[in-house]
N, C-alpha and C positions, 0 to 999 in steps of 0.2 A: 238552764239556759234562759230561763225567764228573765226579762228585763234587758236582754241584749237586743240591740236594734240591728235589723238586717238591711243590707244595701237594697235600694228600691228595685233593682233589676232582679234580685233574688226573690224578693217578695212577689213581684209580678209573675215570675216564672213558676213559683210554687202554686199560686192561685190558678194560673193557666193550666198547669199540669193536673191539678185537682179537678178542675172543671172538665178538662178533656177526658179524664178517666171516668168521671161520672156520666158525661153525655154519651160517650162511645162504649161504655163498659169495657174499657181498654185494659190490657195487661200492662205490667211494669215494662216489659220488653217493648210493647207497641208505643207506650208513652215515651220511653227513652229514645227510640228511633225517630219518632215524630218531632221531638224537641232537640235532638242532636246532643243529648247528654247521656251519661252512664246510668245503668240500672241503679247503682248505689245512690246517685244524685236524686233519682226519682223517689227512692225509698226515704232518703233523708228529708226531701221536700215534703212528702206526704206525712211522714211519721213525726217529724220534729218541728219543721218550720210552719207548715200549714195550720196546725192547731193554735199557734200564737197569733195567726192572722185572721183565720175564719174557722171557728170551731165546728160549725155545722157542716161546712164543705169538707173539712177534714174527716168528720165521721162518715159522711157519704162516700168519699173516696176510699177510706179504709174498708168500708163495707163491700164495695165493688172488688177491691183487691183480695179481700178474704174469700169471696165467692170464687174468684178466678183461681186462687191458690187451691181451694178445695176441689176444683174441677181439673186441675193441671194434669193429674195422672191419666185422666180420661182422654184429654187432647193428645197427650204423648202416645198413648196406645193407638189412637186413631191414626196418628202420623206414621207410626211404625207399620201399622196394617197397610196403609196406602203405599208406603215405600216398597213393601215386599209383595204387593198384590200382583204385580206383573210377573213374578217368578213362577207362580203356579198356574 
């Protein structure tokens, strides 16, 4: 995909999403909701488009997303625990 030029609004969105993820330690779902795009779009922007625009920001965003992914099962367990806490 190297050498293909992106439309300016796509480049801008990719940078904004990357910045948002890094500054807020946001998950893909949070970023998608904030920018009104799909989770797939967030993934594509961070994984494919952002490295063409800003390599350093892409690395930082990827790092945050990797941490979030590694902690995902913990957050899911906490949500389930909270959901059923009122039963007992």
